[in-house]
N, C-alpha and C positions, 0 to 999 in steps of 0.2 A: 531502502535506504536513503533514511529517511526519518527528521523526527517530529514525535508526535504522542499527546496526551494520553496515557493508559491503553498501552499496546494492544492489539488486540491479541486475545490467545484461551484457551479455554482451560478453564482450571483441572489441575490434579483429581480431583474430588470427582467434579464432573467426568471428565473423560473417565475413569475407572467407573462409574455407574452407568453412563454409557454403556461401554463396553459387556458388565456385567449382565446385564439386559440381554446380551446379544448369544448368538449359537452362531455355529455354523453356518447355519442357512439363513443368518440375520444379515444384512448389511445397511447401511448407511445412504438413504435418497435426497436429494436434492433436488426440492418443486420450487420453480421458479415464480414469485406471483409479481408481475410488472414489473417494479426497480427493485422488489425487494426479495430476501432469499429465503426461502421455509428449510430448517432444517431437521429431518425426523427419523425415526428409528423404524426401517420397514423389514417387512418381514415376505421370504421370495416363497409363494406357494407351490404348488405341485406342478403348474403348466405353467412356470414361468413368470406369471407377472407378481409386483408388489404392491402393498400397500401401505401408507403409516398408520401407526396406533393411535389413538386417539388421546393417547397423554402423551405424545410427541412432543419436543421440547421445540418450541416457535424460536427463532433469532432472527431478527428483519436487520436488514443491511441496506441502509442506499449509496449509492453513489452519487455526490455531489459535481463532479468534476469530471472531464474525458480527456482532458487536453489544457494545459497552458492557456491563459485566457478564456474561457470559456464561461456560460454567462455566472454569473455569482447570484442568481436570485435563488437557486436549488438548494442551497445549503440554509437559511431559514427556512422555507419549506418542507422541508426534512425532517429537520430542528423541532419543531412545534405543531406539525403534522404527520409527523411518518411514524412517531412511536417506537422509534427506531433503539437499538442497541448497540449497534454498531454502523460509523458515519463515516463515508471513505473517499478518497480525492485520489482522481492521476489526475498528474501533469505532466510525465514524461515522453518523450522521444526523443531520437537521433538530434535531430535537430535543434529543441531545447537543451540536452546537453552542451550540444557545443555552444548554445549560446550565456548559458552558465557559466561554461569555464571562460568562456571572455571575459565575463563580468567578474569573475575571481581574478582573474589576471590582473584586472586594474586597480580590484578593491578585494583585499583577504579574505574579508568578512563575509562578502558575498557567494554566491554560486550555490545558491536555495530558491524557491520561488515566495519572493517575500507575499505576493497578493494570498497567498495561503495563512502564513503568519497576522495580516493587518487587515486582512479582508473576509477570510473566510472563517478565520477563526477569533480573535479580539473580540469584534463587537457582542460576539457570541456564547465567549468560553463561560458566564455563569450561569448561562444556561445548559449547557452541554452539562457543566457540573452536577446542576440540581438537578438533570433529568438519568444523572448516570451513563452518557453516551461514553462511549469507545471511539477516538479518534484514529483512524490511520490512514497515511499517505506517504507516497512517493517524492515528497515535494522538496527533501533534502538535499537530490538533484547532485553536485559535485561535493557540496560542503554539507550533510545530513547535519555534522556537530556545531554550526553557526546557526542552523535551524533550529535546532532544539535549544542554544540560548534566546534565540530570539522567542521560542514560546515560553520559553521559561520567565524572560521580563513582562511577558504579557498575562501569565499567571500570577507573577512575583505584585504587579499594578493589580489588578482585580483583588488580590488579599488570598487568593485560593493557597492549597498543597496538591497538586497533582503532579502523579507520574510524568515522566516525561524518557521514553524508548529511543533507543536508535540504533539502526543497521548499518551495520560498516563491512567492510568486506571487499568491495568492487574494485575498487582506486588499485590499479595493477601498475602504478607508472613506477609504485616501488621498486619493481623488479624488470623496468624497461627493457636495463641493459643484457638480460637475458634473453630475450626475443630479439630473432631479427630479420622473421617473416610474419604472414598472417595467413590463416587460410580461407580464402574467400566464400562468400555465401551461395556462387552460381554454379558450386557445383564441385568444388576440389581444387580449384586452382589459388595458387600461392602466390602473392607479390609481399615485395620486403616491405618494411614499414617506413614511413616517410620519416627522414632527419627530423624536419621542422613538426615531433607530433609532441600536442598538449596536453594530450589526457588519455585514458586509454581504461575503460569501465567495464565490467563484466556484467551482465545478467544475471540478477539474482532475483531467480521467479520469471515466467515468459508467459505466454499467450502464442501457441504455434500453431502457423498457417505456411505449407506448401513449404515448409521444413525451412520456413524463417522467423528466427525470433522476431516481435513486432513489442513487445511493451517489456521495460525496467522495472 
């Protein structure tokens, strides 16, 4: 739900190579190393164990923030010392979404986390490009298109040409009239939607804990 340069993706050729090497008994293993993710092709043996082949590809993913207002020191540390493939920023929570909605109500070109653009990206955009790091974030909040435009301005001022991809589809206000009540997360009770509803967003991916979605 954000604007971000060089959207996270596996190329078609890479994914095809991965599956060609596999079989019904082979699977993808995820091995966590500190703040980084190691992605390798694993083989399940007859005893139910698994191991990574020595030729497996390592994808290094570093997360520079866990919430809006998190430390700003992580981004340069990861950019210059992390040897990263992907740099990830997480900004959103339910209360953050409400704050961003209030900001957009006052100024239509707001509604995203400006820190992501001006503090996390702008000072390092040349090095991010030089190192080939792909950035992924949900900092777009309730206005991902405006966030993308702000990022494009940063890229333009730096004299670079980078792709900025935006994920949309979470804003449900256009179908507000079709909804009269909402199912609560407490186990199934239903409540009517408030008459003063200002925003309504669906989760596009989440972490699941105790049957409650906790991340957008």
